[in-house]
C-alpha positions in Angstrom: 120.6 150.7 133.0 121.6 148.8 135.9 118.1 148.5 137.3 117.1 147.4 133.5 119.7 145.0 132.9 118.4 143.0 136.7 115.2 143.3 135.4 116.0 141.8 132.2 117.9 138.5 133.9 115.2 138.2 136.9 112.8 138.2 133.7 115.2 135.5 131.8 115.5 133.7 135.1 112.1 133.6 135.9 110.8 132.0 132.5 114.1 129.8 132.6 112.5 128.7 135.9 109.1 127.9 134.7 110.5 125.8 131.5 112.7 123.9 133.6 109.5 123.2 136.0 107.1 122.7 133.3 109.7 119.6 132.2 109.9 117.9 135.4 106.1 118.1 135.4 106.0 116.6 132.3 109.0 113.8 132.7 107.0 112.8 135.9 103.3 112.6 134.3 103.4 112.4 131.0 105.4 110.5 127.8 104.8 111.9 124.3 102.9 109.8 122.4 106.0 109.1 119.8 108.5 107.4 122.6 105.9 105.0 123.2 105.1 104.3 119.4 107.2 101.5 117.4 109.2 102.1 114.7 107.5 100.6 111.7 109.4 101.1 108.7 113.3 100.7 108.2 115.7 100.9 104.4 115.7 99.3 101.8 118.1 98.8 99.3 115.9 98.9 96.2 112.7 100.6 97.7 114.1 103.6 100.1 112.3 102.1 102.9 109.4 99.1 104.1 107.7 98.2 106.6 110.4 96.5 109.1 109.8 92.1 108.4 108.3 89.8 110.5 107.0 92.6 113.6 104.0 93.4 115.8 104.1 96.7 116.9 101.8 99.5 118.3 101.5 103.0 116.4 100.9 106.2 119.5 99.6 109.3 118.4 98.1 112.4 119.6 94.8 111.5 118.3 95.0 107.2 117.5 96.6 104.4 118.9 96.5 100.9 117.2 98.5 97.5 116.5 100.2 96.9 113.1 101.6 93.3 112.1 104.1 93.0 109.3 104.8 89.8 106.7 108.6 88.1 106.4 108.1 90.1 102.9 108.3 93.7 104.4 104.1 94.0 103.7 101.0 95.1 105.7 99.6 92.1 107.0 100.3 88.7 108.2 100.1 87.0 105.2 103.0 85.5 103.3 102.4 85.7 98.9 103.9 82.7 96.4 104.6 83.5 92.6 101.5 81.1 92.2 98.4 82.6 92.7 96.8 79.8 95.2 93.8 78.1 93.7 91.5 79.6 95.4 91.7 83.1 93.9 90.9 84.1 90.9 92.9 87.0 90.4 95.3 89.4 92.3 95.2 93.2 93.6 98.1 94.8 94.0 98.0 97.8 96.2 101.1 100.4 95.1 101.2 103.7 97.5 102.1 105.7 100.8 101.3 106.0 104.3 97.6 106.1 102.9 97.8 102.8 101.7 100.2 100.8 104.5 96.7 102.6 106.9 99.0 105.0 109.2 96.1 105.9 111.5 93.7 102.3 111.6 94.2 99.3 113.0 95.3 96.4 110.4 91.4 94.7 109.4 90.2 98.5 109.1 92.5 99.9 106.3 90.6 100.4 102.9 93.4 97.2 101.3 91.9 94.8 103.7 88.0 96.0 103.3 88.6 95.7 99.5 90.1 91.8 100.4 87.3 91.1 102.3 84.6 91.7 100.2 86.1 90.5 97.4 86.8 86.9 98.5 88.1 85.4 95.2 90.6 87.6 95.0 94.3 88.1 96.7 95.0 91.5 97.7 98.4 92.7 98.3 99.2 96.2 100.2 103.0 97.2 98.9 102.0 100.5 100.4 105.3 101.8 102.8 105.2 105.9 104.5 106.5 108.3 102.3 106.6 106.7 98.6 106.1 108.3 95.7 106.0 107.1 92.4 109.5 107.0 91.9 109.0 104.3 94.9 105.7 102.6 93.2 107.4 102.2 90.4 110.9 100.0 91.6 108.1 98.2 93.8 106.1 97.2 90.8 109.1 96.8 88.8 110.7 94.2 91.2 107.7 92.5 93.4 104.8 93.0 90.7 107.1 90.9 88.8 107.5 88.2 91.1 103.6 88.4 91.5 102.6 89.0 88.3 98.7 91.1 90.0 95.8 90.6 87.3 95.6 95.1 88.6 98.1 97.2 90.0 96.6 100.2 91.8 98.0 103.5 92.0 96.7 105.7 95.8 97.9 109.3 94.5 97.6 111.6 97.3 98.9 115.5 96.4 102.7 115.3 98.4 103.3 112.6 95.6 104.0 115.6 93.3 106.7 117.2 95.9 108.4 113.7 96.4 108.0 112.2 92.6 110.5 115.9 91.9 112.6 116.4 95.2 113.8 113.2 95.3 116.4 111.4 92.0 115.8 107.8 93.3 115.0 105.4 92.7 115.3 106.1 89.0 114.4 104.8 85.9 114.2 105.5 82.2 112.8 104.0 79.1 115.9 102.3 77.2 116.0 102.0 73.2 114.2 98.8 73.5 111.2 100.2 74.4 111.4 98.7 77.8 111.2 100.4 81.2 114.6 99.9 82.8 116.2 101.1 86.4 118.7 103.1 86.0 119.5 103.6 89.7 122.2 100.8 91.7 122.8 97.5 90.3 120.7 96.0 87.5 122.6 92.7 87.9 121.7 92.9 91.8 118.3 94.1 91.2 117.4 91.7 89.1 118.8 88.9 91.7 116.9 90.5 94.6 114.1 88.2 95.8 111.0 89.9 96.8 109.3 87.2 98.1 112.0 85.4 100.2 110.7 85.4 103.4 112.9 87.3 106.0 113.9 87.0 110.0 111.9 89.2 112.1 113.7 91.7 113.4 113.8 93.8 116.7 111.5 96.5 117.3 112.8 100.3 118.8 111.0 103.1 120.1 111.8 106.4 119.4 115.1 107.3 121.8 116.9 111.0 121.7 117.7 113.6 123.7 114.2 116.0 122.9 112.7 117.7 125.7 109.6 117.3 126.9 108.0 120.3 126.3 110.0 120.2 123.5 107.4 117.1 122.3 104.5 118.8 123.9 104.6 121.8 121.1 105.2 119.6 118.5 102.9 116.3 118.8 100.0 117.7 121.7 99.8 121.3 120.5 99.8 120.2 116.2 96.3 120.8 115.7 96.6 124.8 117.6 100.0 125.2 115.6 98.8 124.6 112.3 95.4 126.7 112.8 98.2 129.5 113.8 101.7 129.0 112.1 100.7 126.3 109.6 103.1 123.5 108.7 106.6 123.2 107.1 106.6 125.6 103.8 105.9 123.6 100.8 108.9 122.7 98.2 106.5 123.6 95.5 105.5 127.4 95.8 105.5 128.6 91.8 103.7 127.4 89.0 107.0 126.8 87.4 107.5 124.4 90.0 104.3 122.6 89.6 104.9 122.1 85.9 108.6 120.5 86.8 106.5 118.5 89.0 104.2 117.4 87.1 106.4 117.0 84.4 108.4 114.4 86.1 105.3 112.6 87.3 103.8 112.5 83.8 106.7 110.4 82.6 106.8 108.5 86.0 103.3 107.2 85.4 104.3 106.7 81.7 106.7 104.0 83.0 104.5 102.1 85.3 102.1 102.1 83.3 104.7 100.9 80.2 106.0 97.9 83.2 102.5 97.3 83.9 101.4 96.2 80.5 105.4 94.3 80.3 103.8 92.1 83.1 100.0 91.9 81.3 98.5 93.6 84.2 95.7 96.8 84.4 96.8 99.5 85.7 94.4 102.1 88.3 95.1 105.1 89.5 93.2 105.9 92.2 93.1 110.1 93.7 92.8 110.8 97.8 91.3 113.9 97.7 93.2 116.4 100.7 91.1 116.7 104.4 89.8 120.0 103.2 88.6 119.1 100.2 86.0 116.8 102.2 86.0 118.9 105.3 86.5 123.0 104.2 86.9 123.6 107.8 89.9 121.6 108.4 92.3 123.7 106.4 95.5 124.6 107.7 97.7 127.3 107.5 100.8 127.3 104.4 99.1 124.3 102.2 98.2 126.3 99.1 95.6 125.2 96.3 98.8 124.9 93.5 99.5 121.9 96.6 96.2 120.2 96.8 94.5 120.6 93.7 95.6 118.2 91.9 92.5 115.8 90.9 91.8 117.2 87.2 95.8 117.7 85.8 96.3 114.0 87.0 92.8 113.0 85.2 94.2 114.8 81.9 97.7 112.9 82.4 95.9 109.4 82.8 93.6 110.1 80.1 96.0 111.2 77.8 98.3 107.8 78.9 95.2 105.6 78.6 95.4 104.9 82.1 92.2 103.9 84.4 91.7 107.2 86.4 89.5 107.4 89.6 89.2 110.7 91.3 87.4 110.2 95.3 86.5 113.9 95.6 82.9 113.4 95.1 82.8 109.8 97.2 84.3 111.3 99.9 82.4 114.6 100.2 79.2 112.5 100.5 80.3 109.9 102.6 81.4 112.9 105.4 78.2 114.7 105.3 76.3 111.0 105.1 78.0 110.2 108.3 78.8 113.5 109.8 81.5 112.0 111.4 85.4 113.0 110.5 87.1 110.5 107.3 90.3 111.6 108.5 92.4 112.9 111.4 93.1 116.6 111.9 96.8 116.9 112.7 97.8 114.3 111.4 96.1 114.1 108.0 95.3 110.2 107.7 92.4 108.9 107.6 90.4 107.8 110.5 88.8 103.8 110.1 85.5 105.4 109.2 87.2 106.7 106.4 88.8 104.0 105.0 85.7 102.3 104.4 84.9 105.5 102.2 87.6 104.7 100.6 86.6 100.9 100.3 83.4 101.7 99.1 84.2 104.6 96.4 86.3 102.2 94.4 85.0 99.4 94.6 82.5 99.3 91.2 85.6 100.3 89.7 87.8 97.5 90.9 85.0 94.7 90.1 84.1 96.1 86.1 88.0 95.9 85.7 88.4 92.6 87.0 85.3 91.4 85.4 87.1 92.5 82.3 90.0 91.5 82.7 88.9 88.0 82.9 86.5 88.3 80.1 89.0 89.6 77.7 92.2 88.6 79.0 92.4 85.1 80.2 95.9 84.9 82.0 97.9 82.3 82.8 99.3 81.0 86.3 102.5 81.6 87.3 103.7 83.5 84.4 107.4 83.6 83.0 109.2 86.6 84.1 109.2 89.3 81.1 112.7 90.1 79.1 113.9 93.4 80.8 
């Protein structure tokens, strides 16, 4: 018995010593990518979160590294926007979306909103994308920022995890009032209406990730993420059963309806574009613990948009064709965001639809500029 106990103690001590040695070597010769990366986002009173104002920094991950610049209105890019559309532009596009739209994984000039901007020189393109947004946050942005900018076209980029975000969160919260208008019901409506999203904000000091996590833990969490995905999978999803999916779609349906109504209130065309999951484009990129109930969303989303009279574009086939043609990855495997080539594929896929909608808007519905506020 004593011999077994001694052996167990010796084995435990050996493992602890090995981990301590690995930790020491890592601290001497390696820095976790997250500790080299600047924090690009911060809390926002009305959107929940937004890019930090007036900053430039670098995002560093195991699979990529790129710079970023934000304007003083808390959007990616260095250009600040005005209520009145500059005379050199015929139209405005407002992109609504999450980290795919913000452009995690690619430099400022490589992301698809910027590629659209470069291909349409007579259109002013505004990127309001931010990490972790769902339709709740995107409605808040449209409600406040869209009201100020009055875009001719609002493009909502939908990714499958929006379903969970819409279902699990409670704020920002909106509803349709008895008057038939879309109104905010979380926070002070008076304070929201007083908020100026185009006011220039002072730049903040960027912070890097600083905590007491072991470098060994960061190696497993960041450096070996791809291997972990293959062997263990990702964090278990909130949507696991049909009832969960139905509840999430019900909330999403309601928010898409309110987004469409808000666009109508500010005289803006509305387009929803779905970005397929990585494994829908490249089957070899599948990871554990993402089930079809999570990522097979295109058919249901198309049905909802059809019922609501919303323009809809599914990029799945366009992305598959781009991948087959280029033979190069359109997504990072562990990070799952778009590569620069993936951003090109997304921009290529949406351009014909954008051009048709803008042409129709210009020909059929002349707009005054600037527009006055919509009664709420």
